[in-house]
Structures are given as structure tokens and as C-alpha cells.
N, CA, C, O and CB atoms as a CASP TS submission, in Angstrom:
PFRMAT TS
TARGET T0000
AUTHOR 0000-0000-0000
METHOD Language model
MODEL 1
PARENT N/A
ATOM      1  N   MET     1     142.358 151.685 146.349  1.00  0.00           N
ATOM      2  CA  MET     1     143.374 151.361 147.254  1.00  0.00           C
ATOM      3  C   MET     1     144.004 152.634 147.743  1.00  0.00           C
ATOM      4  O   MET     1     144.259 153.660 147.113  1.00  0.00           O
ATOM      5  CB  MET     1     144.374 150.446 146.632  1.00  0.00           C
ATOM      6  N   ALA     2     144.215 152.314 149.115  1.00  0.00           N
ATOM      7  CA  ALA     2     145.165 153.215 149.718  1.00  0.00           C
ATOM      8  C   ALA     2     146.318 152.868 149.713  1.00  0.00           C
ATOM      9  O   ALA     2     146.662 151.719 149.433  1.00  0.00           O
ATOM     10  CB  ALA     2     144.962 153.506 150.861  1.00  0.00           C
ATOM     11  N   LYS     3     147.318 154.044 150.102  1.00  0.00           N
ATOM     12  CA  LYS     3     148.720 153.669 150.198  1.00  0.00           C
ATOM     13  C   LYS     3     149.384 154.115 151.609  1.00  0.00           C
ATOM     14  O   LYS     3     148.961 154.993 152.361  1.00  0.00           O
ATOM     15  CB  LYS     3     149.490 154.332 148.979  1.00  0.00           C
ATOM     16  N   ILE     4     150.385 153.398 151.762  1.00  0.00           N
ATOM     17  CA  ILE     4     150.836 153.519 153.234  1.00  0.00           C
ATOM     18  C   ILE     4     152.356 153.636 152.902  1.00  0.00           C
ATOM     19  O   ILE     4     152.881 153.092 151.931  1.00  0.00           O
ATOM     20  CB  ILE     4     150.395 152.135 154.325  1.00  0.00           C
ATOM     21  N   LYS     5     153.035 154.451 153.870  1.00  0.00           N
ATOM     22  CA  LYS     5     154.420 154.480 154.170  1.00  0.00           C
ATOM     23  C   LYS     5     154.695 153.280 155.037  1.00  0.00           C
ATOM     24  O   LYS     5     154.471 153.372 156.244  1.00  0.00           O
ATOM     25  CB  LYS     5     154.834 155.797 154.845  1.00  0.00           C
ATOM     26  N   ILE     6     155.207 152.055 154.474  1.00  0.00           N
ATOM     27  CA  ILE     6     155.267 150.972 155.490  1.00  0.00           C
ATOM     28  C   ILE     6     156.357 151.147 156.590  1.00  0.00           C
ATOM     29  O   ILE     6     156.151 150.842 157.765  1.00  0.00           O
ATOM     30  CB  ILE     6     155.510 149.657 154.778  1.00  0.00           C
ATOM     31  N   GLU     7     157.475 151.634 156.149  1.00  0.00           N
ATOM     32  CA  GLU     7     158.666 152.065 157.177  1.00  0.00           C
ATOM     33  C   GLU     7     158.053 153.025 158.309  1.00  0.00           C
ATOM     34  O   GLU     7     158.523 152.903 159.439  1.00  0.00           O
ATOM     35  CB  GLU     7     159.965 152.943 156.328  1.00  0.00           C
ATOM     36  N   GLU     8     157.174 153.845 158.122  1.00  0.00           N
ATOM     37  CA  GLU     8     156.701 155.064 158.974  1.00  0.00           C
ATOM     38  C   GLU     8     155.905 154.218 159.815  1.00  0.00           C
ATOM     39  O   GLU     8     155.946 154.407 161.031  1.00  0.00           O
ATOM     40  CB  GLU     8     155.846 156.378 158.205  1.00  0.00           C
ATOM     41  N   ILE     9     155.160 153.279 159.317  1.00  0.00           N
ATOM     42  CA  ILE     9     153.923 152.592 160.021  1.00  0.00           C
ATOM     43  C   ILE     9     154.780 151.536 161.165  1.00  0.00           C
ATOM     44  O   ILE     9     154.463 151.390 162.346  1.00  0.00           O
ATOM     45  CB  ILE     9     152.782 151.596 158.698  1.00  0.00           C
ATOM     46  N   VAL    10     155.958 150.853 160.444  1.00  0.00           N
ATOM     47  CA  VAL    10     156.703 149.998 161.484  1.00  0.00           C
ATOM     48  C   VAL    10     157.409 150.896 162.595  1.00  0.00           C
ATOM     49  O   VAL    10     157.572 150.461 163.736  1.00  0.00           O
ATOM     50  CB  VAL    10     157.842 149.083 160.732  1.00  0.00           C
ATOM     51  N   GLY    11     157.767 152.003 162.259  1.00  0.00           N
ATOM     52  CA  GLY    11     158.283 153.065 163.122  1.00  0.00           C
ATOM     53  C   GLY    11     157.551 153.287 164.262  1.00  0.00           C
ATOM     54  O   GLY    11     157.936 153.116 165.419  1.00  0.00           O
ATOM     55  N   ASP    12     156.372 153.715 163.849  1.00  0.00           N
ATOM     56  CA  ASP    12     155.052 154.078 164.869  1.00  0.00           C
ATOM     57  C   ASP    12     154.820 153.080 165.808  1.00  0.00           C
ATOM     58  O   ASP    12     154.390 153.344 166.930  1.00  0.00           O
ATOM     59  CB  ASP    12     153.635 154.240 164.123  1.00  0.00           C
ATOM     60  N   LEU    13     155.148 151.612 165.319  1.00  0.00           N
ATOM     61  CA  LEU    13     154.570 150.506 165.956  1.00  0.00           C
ATOM     62  C   LEU    13     156.061 149.703 166.498  1.00  0.00           C
ATOM     63  O   LEU    13     156.173 148.509 166.776  1.00  0.00           O
ATOM     64  CB  LEU    13     153.486 149.577 164.794  1.00  0.00           C
ATOM     65  N   ASN    14     156.968 150.602 166.537  1.00  0.00           N
ATOM     66  CA  ASN    14     158.164 150.140 166.978  1.00  0.00           C
ATOM     67  C   ASN    14     158.218 149.139 168.089  1.00  0.00           C
ATOM     68  O   ASN    14     158.689 148.024 167.866  1.00  0.00           O
ATOM     69  CB  ASN    14     158.855 151.179 167.311  1.00  0.00           C
ATOM     70  N   PHE    15     157.714 149.505 169.410  1.00  0.00           N
ATOM     71  CA  PHE    15     157.966 148.502 170.388  1.00  0.00           C
ATOM     72  C   PHE    15     157.031 147.258 170.139  1.00  0.00           C
ATOM     73  O   PHE    15     157.536 146.138 170.204  1.00  0.00           O
ATOM     74  CB  PHE    15     157.760 149.100 171.807  1.00  0.00           C
ATOM     75  N   GLN    16     155.838 147.389 169.888  1.00  0.00           N
ATOM     76  CA  GLN    16     154.907 146.393 169.340  1.00  0.00           C
ATOM     77  C   GLN    16     155.637 145.348 168.351  1.00  0.00           C
ATOM     78  O   GLN    16     155.747 144.153 168.627  1.00  0.00           O
ATOM     79  CB  GLN    16     153.744 147.161 168.574  1.00  0.00           C
ATOM     80  N   PHE    17     156.068 145.873 167.298  1.00  0.00           N
ATOM     81  CA  PHE    17     156.821 145.010 166.382  1.00  0.00           C
ATOM     82  C   PHE    17     157.902 144.275 166.945  1.00  0.00           C
ATOM     83  O   PHE    17     157.888 143.061 166.740  1.00  0.00           O
ATOM     84  CB  PHE    17     157.341 145.740 165.336  1.00  0.00           C
ATOM     85  N   ARG    18     158.817 144.747 167.599  1.00  0.00           N
ATOM     86  CA  ARG    18     160.155 144.495 168.131  1.00  0.00           C
ATOM     87  C   ARG    18     159.725 143.421 169.024  1.00  0.00           C
ATOM     88  O   ARG    18     160.213 142.313 168.799  1.00  0.00           O
ATOM     89  CB  ARG    18     160.945 145.762 168.851  1.00  0.00           C
ATOM     90  N   LYS    19     158.931 143.537 169.963  1.00  0.00           N
ATOM     91  CA  LYS    19     158.452 142.221 170.716  1.00  0.00           C
ATOM     92  C   LYS    19     158.034 141.322 170.023  1.00  0.00           C
ATOM     93  O   LYS    19     158.584 140.230 170.162  1.00  0.00           O
ATOM     94  CB  LYS    19     157.480 142.338 171.589  1.00  0.00           C
ATOM     95  N   ALA    20     157.057 141.433 169.155  1.00  0.00           N
ATOM     96  CA  ALA    20     156.605 140.575 168.192  1.00  0.00           C
ATOM     97  C   ALA    20     157.735 139.715 167.607  1.00  0.00           C
ATOM     98  O   ALA    20     157.855 138.508 167.818  1.00  0.00           O
ATOM     99  CB  ALA    20     155.927 141.341 167.169  1.00  0.00           C
ATOM    100  N   LEU    21     158.590 140.499 166.813  1.00  0.00           N
ATOM    101  CA  LEU    21     159.602 139.658 166.019  1.00  0.00           C
ATOM    102  C   LEU    21     160.407 139.007 166.908  1.00  0.00           C
ATOM    103  O   LEU    21     160.728 137.886 166.512  1.00  0.00           O
ATOM    104  CB  LEU    21     160.479 140.429 165.078  1.00  0.00           C
ATOM    105  N   SER    22     160.949 139.397 168.229  1.00  0.00           N
ATOM    106  CA  SER    22     161.691 138.620 169.057  1.00  0.00           C
ATOM    107  C   SER    22     160.943 137.347 169.376  1.00  0.00           C
ATOM    108  O   SER    22     161.329 136.223 169.056  1.00  0.00           O
ATOM    109  CB  SER    22     162.047 139.365 170.244  1.00  0.00           C
ATOM    110  N   GLN    23     159.891 137.616 170.003  1.00  0.00           N
ATOM    111  CA  GLN    23     158.756 136.300 170.325  1.00  0.00           C
ATOM    112  C   GLN    23     158.888 135.193 169.062  1.00  0.00           C
ATOM    113  O   GLN    23     159.166 133.994 169.094  1.00  0.00           O
ATOM    114  CB  GLN    23     156.864 136.961 170.357  1.00  0.00           C
ATOM    115  N   THR    24     158.630 135.931 168.135  1.00  0.00           N
ATOM    116  CA  THR    24     158.552 134.976 166.911  1.00  0.00           C
ATOM    117  C   THR    24     160.076 134.092 166.588  1.00  0.00           C
ATOM    118  O   THR    24     160.198 132.871 166.495  1.00  0.00           O
ATOM    119  CB  THR    24     158.134 136.012 165.503  1.00  0.00           C
ATOM    120  N   VAL    25     160.654 134.658 166.519  1.00  0.00           N
ATOM    121  CA  VAL    25     162.078 134.055 166.576  1.00  0.00           C
ATOM    122  C   VAL    25     162.128 132.889 167.677  1.00  0.00           C
ATOM    123  O   VAL    25     162.238 131.714 167.326  1.00  0.00           O
ATOM    124  CB  VAL    25     163.208 135.255 166.964  1.00  0.00           C
ATOM    125  N   GLN    26     162.042 133.270 169.033  1.00  0.00           N
ATOM    126  CA  GLN    26     162.229 132.603 169.903  1.00  0.00           C
ATOM    127  C   GLN    26     161.380 131.139 169.658  1.00  0.00           C
ATOM    128  O   GLN    26     161.835 130.066 170.056  1.00  0.00           O
ATOM    129  CB  GLN    26     161.956 133.419 171.019  1.00  0.00           C
ATOM    130  N   GLU    27     160.267 131.244 169.045  1.00  0.00           N
ATOM    131  CA  GLU    27     159.144 130.250 168.822  1.00  0.00           C
ATOM    132  C   GLU    27     159.795 129.180 167.870  1.00  0.00           C
ATOM    133  O   GLU    27     159.703 127.954 167.934  1.00  0.00           O
ATOM    134  CB  GLU    27     157.743 130.971 168.131  1.00  0.00           C
ATOM    135  N   ILE    28     160.470 129.958 166.980  1.00  0.00           N
ATOM    136  CA  ILE    28     161.005 129.166 165.653  1.00  0.00           C
ATOM    137  C   ILE    28     162.260 128.552 165.995  1.00  0.00           C
ATOM    138  O   ILE    28     162.477 127.384 165.671  1.00  0.00           O
ATOM    139  CB  ILE    28     161.263 130.124 164.326  1.00  0.00           C
ATOM    140  N   VAL    29     163.202 129.322 166.696  1.00  0.00           N
ATOM    141  CA  VAL    29     164.514 128.690 166.890  1.00  0.00           C
ATOM    142  C   VAL    29     164.702 128.995 168.303  1.00  0.00           C
ATOM    143  O   VAL    29     165.242 130.052 168.629  1.00  0.00           O
ATOM    144  CB  VAL    29     165.713 129.225 165.934  1.00  0.00           C
ATOM    145  N   PRO    30     164.158 127.859 169.462  1.00  0.00           N
ATOM    146  CA  PRO    30     164.196 127.990 170.654  1.00  0.00           C
ATOM    147  C   PRO    30     165.572 128.055 171.213  1.00  0.00           C
ATOM    148  O   PRO    30     166.432 127.246 170.864  1.00  0.00           O
ATOM    149  CB  PRO    30     163.477 127.086 171.133  1.00  0.00           C
ATOM    150  N   GLY    31     165.787 128.959 172.035  1.00  0.00           N
ATOM    151  CA  GLY    31     167.243 129.491 172.597  1.00  0.00           C
ATOM    152  C   GLY    31     168.051 130.173 171.789  1.00  0.00           C
ATOM    153  O   GLY    31     169.226 130.307 172.132  1.00  0.00           O
ATOM    154  N   ALA    32     167.626 130.691 170.666  1.00  0.00           N
ATOM    155  CA  ALA    32     168.237 131.562 169.973  1.00  0.00           C
ATOM    156  C   ALA    32     168.707 132.813 170.582  1.00  0.00           C
ATOM    157  O   ALA    32     167.874 133.644 170.942  1.00  0.00           O
ATOM    158  CB  ALA    32     167.516 131.786 169.044  1.00  0.00           C
ATOM    159  N   GLN    33     169.826 133.003 170.714  1.00  0.00           N
ATOM    160  CA  GLN    33     170.484 134.202 171.305  1.00  0.00           C
ATOM    161  C   GLN    33     170.952 135.357 170.476  1.00  0.00           C
ATOM    162  O   GLN    33     171.935 135.300 169.737  1.00  0.00           O
ATOM    163  CB  GLN    33     171.583 133.780 171.974  1.00  0.00           C
ATOM    164  N   PHE    34     170.165 136.444 170.648  1.00  0.00           N
ATOM    165  CA  PHE    34     170.274 137.793 169.861  1.00  0.00           C
ATOM    166  C   PHE    34     170.003 139.000 170.402  1.00  0.00           C
ATOM    167  O   PHE    34     169.341 139.026 171.440  1.00  0.00           O
ATOM    168  CB  PHE    34     169.504 137.815 168.831  1.00  0.00           C
ATOM    169  N   ASP    35     170.302 139.798 170.011  1.00  0.00           N
ATOM    170  CA  ASP    35     170.145 141.445 170.499  1.00  0.00           C
ATOM    171  C   ASP    35     168.514 141.737 169.902  1.00  0.00           C
ATOM    172  O   ASP    35     168.361 141.858 168.687  1.00  0.00           O
ATOM    173  CB  ASP    35     171.593 142.740 169.560  1.00  0.00           C
ATOM    174  N   GLU    36     167.548 141.821 170.664  1.00  0.00           N
ATOM    175  CA  GLU    36     166.490 142.293 170.193  1.00  0.00           C
ATOM    176  C   GLU    36     166.463 143.590 169.070  1.00  0.00           C
ATOM    177  O   GLU    36     165.883 143.607 167.984  1.00  0.00           O
ATOM    178  CB  GLU    36     165.857 142.545 171.324  1.00  0.00           C
ATOM    179  N   LEU    37     167.271 144.649 169.691  1.00  0.00           N
ATOM    180  CA  LEU    37     167.451 145.696 168.865  1.00  0.00           C
ATOM    181  C   LEU    37     168.110 145.588 167.575  1.00  0.00           C
ATOM    182  O   LEU    37     167.833 146.226 166.560  1.00  0.00           O
ATOM    183  CB  LEU    37     168.034 146.530 169.506  1.00  0.00           C
ATOM    184  N   ASP    38     168.978 144.745 167.722  1.00  0.00           N
ATOM    185  CA  ASP    38     169.905 144.541 166.276  1.00  0.00           C
ATOM    186  C   ASP    38     168.878 143.791 165.489  1.00  0.00           C
ATOM    187  O   ASP    38     168.616 144.224 164.367  1.00  0.00           O
ATOM    188  CB  ASP    38     171.527 143.540 166.406  1.00  0.00           C
ATOM    189  N   LEU    39     168.269 142.739 165.921  1.00  0.00           N
ATOM    190  CA  LEU    39     167.216 142.295 165.198  1.00  0.00           C
ATOM    191  C   LEU    39     166.086 142.833 164.626  1.00  0.00           C
ATOM    192  O   LEU    39     165.543 142.401 163.610  1.00  0.00           O
ATOM    193  CB  LEU    39     166.853 141.627 165.720  1.00  0.00           C
ATOM    194  N   TYR    40     165.716 143.831 165.319  1.00  0.00           N
ATOM    195  CA  TYR    40     164.804 144.805 164.689  1.00  0.00           C
ATOM    196  C   TYR    40     165.327 145.683 163.586  1.00  0.00           C
ATOM    197  O   TYR    40     164.686 145.834 162.546  1.00  0.00           O
ATOM    198  CB  TYR    40     164.306 145.662 165.690  1.00  0.00           C
ATOM    199  N   ARG    41     166.497 146.271 163.807  1.00  0.00           N
ATOM    200  CA  ARG    41     167.022 147.162 162.976  1.00  0.00           C
ATOM    201  C   ARG    41     167.427 146.462 161.617  1.00  0.00           C
ATOM    202  O   ARG    41     167.462 147.129 160.583  1.00  0.00           O
ATOM    203  CB  ARG    41     168.147 147.828 163.664  1.00  0.00           C
ATOM    204  N   ALA    42     167.749 145.037 161.625  1.00  0.00           N
ATOM    205  CA  ALA    42     168.078 144.234 160.503  1.00  0.00           C
ATOM    206  C   ALA    42     166.824 144.198 159.850  1.00  0.00           C
ATOM    207  O   ALA    42     166.788 144.358 158.630  1.00  0.00           O
ATOM    208  CB  ALA    42     168.661 142.852 160.813  1.00  0.00           C
ATOM    209  N   PHE    43     165.449 143.947 160.720  1.00  0.00           N
ATOM    210  CA  PHE    43     164.194 143.866 159.879  1.00  0.00           C
ATOM    211  C   PHE    43     163.581 145.236 159.310  1.00  0.00           C
ATOM    212  O   PHE    43     162.569 145.335 158.617  1.00  0.00           O
ATOM    213  CB  PHE    43     163.115 143.196 160.739  1.00  0.00           C
ATOM    214  N   LYS    44     164.257 146.070 159.669  1.00  0.00           N
ATOM    215  CA  LYS    44     163.698 147.361 159.224  1.00  0.00           C
ATOM    216  C   LYS    44     164.281 147.716 157.919  1.00  0.00           C
ATOM    217  O   LYS    44     163.710 148.230 156.957  1.00  0.00           O
ATOM    218  CB  LYS    44     163.955 148.477 160.230  1.00  0.00           C
ATOM    219  N   LYS    45     165.953 147.230 158.087  1.00  0.00           N
ATOM    220  CA  LYS    45     166.797 147.411 156.728  1.00  0.00           C
ATOM    221  C   LYS    45     166.202 146.643 155.691  1.00  0.00           C
ATOM    222  O   LYS    45     166.018 147.158 154.588  1.00  0.00           O
ATOM    223  CB  LYS    45     168.317 146.947 156.831  1.00  0.00           C
ATOM    224  N   ALA    46     165.869 145.422 155.934  1.00  0.00           N
ATOM    225  CA  ALA    46     165.340 144.248 154.845  1.00  0.00           C
ATOM    226  C   ALA    46     163.903 145.009 154.406  1.00  0.00           C
ATOM    227  O   ALA    46     163.582 144.863 153.227  1.00  0.00           O
ATOM    228  CB  ALA    46     165.035 142.393 155.681  1.00  0.00           C
ATOM    229  N   LEU    47     163.120 145.713 155.159  1.00  0.00           N
ATOM    230  CA  LEU    47     161.892 146.366 154.760  1.00  0.00           C
ATOM    231  C   LEU    47     162.370 147.398 153.705  1.00  0.00           C
ATOM    232  O   LEU    47     161.858 147.430 152.587  1.00  0.00           O
ATOM    233  CB  LEU    47     161.098 147.045 156.023  1.00  0.00           C
ATOM    234  N   ARG    48     163.237 148.135 154.036  1.00  0.00           N
ATOM    235  CA  ARG    48     163.729 149.171 153.022  1.00  0.00           C
ATOM    236  C   ARG    48     164.243 148.737 151.618  1.00  0.00           C
ATOM    237  O   ARG    48     164.271 149.410 150.587  1.00  0.00           O
ATOM    238  CB  ARG    48     164.836 149.895 153.640  1.00  0.00           C
ATOM    239  N   HIS    49     164.651 147.425 151.828  1.00  0.00           N
ATOM    240  CA  HIS    49     165.245 146.783 150.623  1.00  0.00           C
ATOM    241  C   HIS    49     164.239 146.154 149.593  1.00  0.00           C
ATOM    242  O   HIS    49     164.357 146.062 148.371  1.00  0.00           O
ATOM    243  CB  HIS    49     166.183 145.696 151.089  1.00  0.00           C
ATOM    244  N   LYS    50     163.234 145.752 150.402  1.00  0.00           N
ATOM    245  CA  LYS    50     162.197 144.667 149.826  1.00  0.00           C
ATOM    246  C   LYS    50     160.888 145.540 149.467  1.00  0.00           C
ATOM    247  O   LYS    50     160.108 145.141 148.602  1.00  0.00           O
ATOM    248  CB  LYS    50     161.795 143.357 151.047  1.00  0.00           C
ATOM    249  N   CYS    51     160.728 146.458 149.997  1.00  0.00           N
ATOM    250  CA  CYS    51     159.342 147.118 149.976  1.00  0.00           C
ATOM    251  C   CYS    51     159.550 148.598 149.337  1.00  0.00           C
ATOM    252  O   CYS    51     160.516 149.317 149.590  1.00  0.00           O
ATOM    253  CB  CYS    51     158.670 147.211 151.585  1.00  0.00           C
ATOM    254  N   GLU    52     158.412 148.949 148.411  1.00  0.00           N
ATOM    255  CA  GLU    52     158.330 150.371 147.857  1.00  0.00           C
ATOM    256  C   GLU    52     158.195 151.234 149.429  1.00  0.00           C
ATOM    257  O   GLU    52     157.913 150.882 150.574  1.00  0.00           O
ATOM    258  CB  GLU    52     156.776 150.593 146.621  1.00  0.00           C
ATOM    259  N   VAL    53     158.556 152.511 148.780  1.00  0.00           N
ATOM    260  CA  VAL    53     158.253 153.348 149.831  1.00  0.00           C
ATOM    261  C   VAL    53     156.866 153.584 150.376  1.00  0.00           C
ATOM    262  O   VAL    53     156.523 153.582 151.558  1.00  0.00           O
ATOM    263  CB  VAL    53     158.711 154.450 149.499  1.00  0.00           C
ATOM    264  N   TRP    54     156.152 153.782 149.334  1.00  0.00           N
ATOM    265  CA  TRP    54     154.551 153.814 149.295  1.00  0.00           C
ATOM    266  C   TRP    54     154.325 152.177 148.989  1.00  0.00           C
ATOM    267  O   TRP    54     154.966 151.600 148.111  1.00  0.00           O
ATOM    268  CB  TRP    54     153.805 154.998 147.907  1.00  0.00           C
ATOM    269  N   GLU    55     153.386 151.547 149.783  1.00  0.00           N
ATOM    270  CA  GLU    55     152.818 150.269 149.392  1.00  0.00           C
ATOM    271  C   GLU    55     151.291 150.489 149.513  1.00  0.00           C
ATOM    272  O   GLU    55     150.717 151.145 150.382  1.00  0.00           O
ATOM    273  CB  GLU    55     153.360 149.035 150.313  1.00  0.00           C
ATOM    274  N   LYS    56     150.724 149.790 148.437  1.00  0.00           N
ATOM    275  CA  LYS    56     149.235 149.965 148.211  1.00  0.00           C
ATOM    276  C   LYS    56     148.750 148.825 149.165  1.00  0.00           C
ATOM    277  O   LYS    56     149.267 147.715 149.298  1.00  0.00           O
ATOM    278  CB  LYS    56     148.704 149.790 146.528  1.00  0.00           C
ATOM    279  N   VAL    57     147.593 149.354 149.833  1.00  0.00           N
ATOM    280  CA  VAL    57     146.837 148.438 150.579  1.00  0.00           C
ATOM    281  C   VAL    57     145.592 148.515 150.528  1.00  0.00           C
ATOM    282  O   VAL    57     145.158 149.649 150.329  1.00  0.00           O
ATOM    283  CB  VAL    57     147.086 148.439 151.727  1.00  0.00           C
ATOM    284  N   ASN    58     144.526 147.334 150.689  1.00  0.00           N
ATOM    285  CA  ASN    58     143.256 147.585 150.481  1.00  0.00           C
ATOM    286  C   ASN    58     142.619 148.554 151.133  1.00  0.00           C
ATOM    287  O   ASN    58     143.099 148.876 152.219  1.00  0.00           O
ATOM    288  CB  ASN    58     142.667 146.643 150.636  1.00  0.00           C
ATOM    289  N   ASP    59     141.485 149.210 150.690  1.00  0.00           N
ATOM    290  CA  ASP    59     140.989 150.079 151.385  1.00  0.00           C
ATOM    291  C   ASP    59     140.233 149.463 152.767  1.00  0.00           C
ATOM    292  O   ASP    59     140.087 150.151 153.777  1.00  0.00           O
ATOM    293  CB  ASP    59     140.166 150.813 150.471  1.00  0.00           C
ATOM    294  N   ALA    60     139.912 148.483 152.690  1.00  0.00           N
ATOM    295  CA  ALA    60     139.197 147.791 153.753  1.00  0.00           C
ATOM    296  C   ALA    60     139.991 147.588 155.282  1.00  0.00           C
ATOM    297  O   ALA    60     139.541 147.299 156.391  1.00  0.00           O
ATOM    298  CB  ALA    60     138.854 146.380 153.125  1.00  0.00           C
ATOM    299  N   TYR    61     141.394 147.882 154.792  1.00  0.00           N
ATOM    300  CA  TYR    61     142.157 147.708 155.952  1.00  0.00           C
ATOM    301  C   TYR    61     142.476 148.990 156.679  1.00  0.00           C
ATOM    302  O   TYR    61     143.157 149.072 157.700  1.00  0.00           O
ATOM    303  CB  TYR    61     143.358 147.024 155.616  1.00  0.00           C
ATOM    304  N   ILE    62     141.859 150.051 155.982  1.00  0.00           N
ATOM    305  CA  ILE    62     142.449 151.548 156.410  1.00  0.00           C
ATOM    306  C   ILE    62     140.902 152.256 157.159  1.00  0.00           C
ATOM    307  O   ILE    62     139.862 152.436 156.526  1.00  0.00           O
ATOM    308  CB  ILE    62     143.143 152.659 154.654  1.00  0.00           C
ATOM    309  N   GLU    63     141.076 152.527 158.427  1.00  0.00           N
ATOM    310  CA  GLU    63     139.705 153.188 159.091  1.00  0.00           C
ATOM    311  C   GLU    63     140.314 154.599 159.351  1.00  0.00           C
ATOM    312  O   GLU    63     141.419 154.907 159.797  1.00  0.00           O
ATOM    313  CB  GLU    63     139.042 152.357 160.689  1.00  0.00           C
ATOM    314  N   GLN    64     139.146 155.449 158.892  1.00  0.00           N
ATOM    315  CA  GLN    64     139.502 157.069 159.058  1.00  0.00           C
ATOM    316  C   GLN    64     138.628 157.477 160.097  1.00  0.00           C
ATOM    317  O   GLN    64     138.630 158.647 160.481  1.00  0.00           O
ATOM    318  CB  GLN    64     139.235 158.069 157.681  1.00  0.00           C
TER
END
């Protein structure tokens, strides 16, 4: 098992995650009004509270 810093991964994929999260909310709640950056910041805050600093992932998901 490999370990990753989930918040750092999300930070590296900032633009992609922010757009995907925003699109997902729009699909689930059509017409929802929100600030994309505020939504993303709230998501990152939730990650800090719900995830360990280092999360274990299956080695099959890591390419070196």
C-alpha cells in the first residue's frame, strides 16, 4: 500500500477538481447559485476534517 497526502493531491489538481465539483453540483442541483471558488474551498476544508494527512491507497493506483 502506498500513502499519499490527499490535500496535496487535490491542490495539484486544483483547476480540474474545482471544475468537476462545480459541474457535479450543477448536475445534481440544476440552477444552483454558488461561487465556484467558495465551493472548492469548503470542499478542501471538509477533506482536512474527514481525511487523514496521509491516506493509504492501493499500489495498483500508483505509477512510478
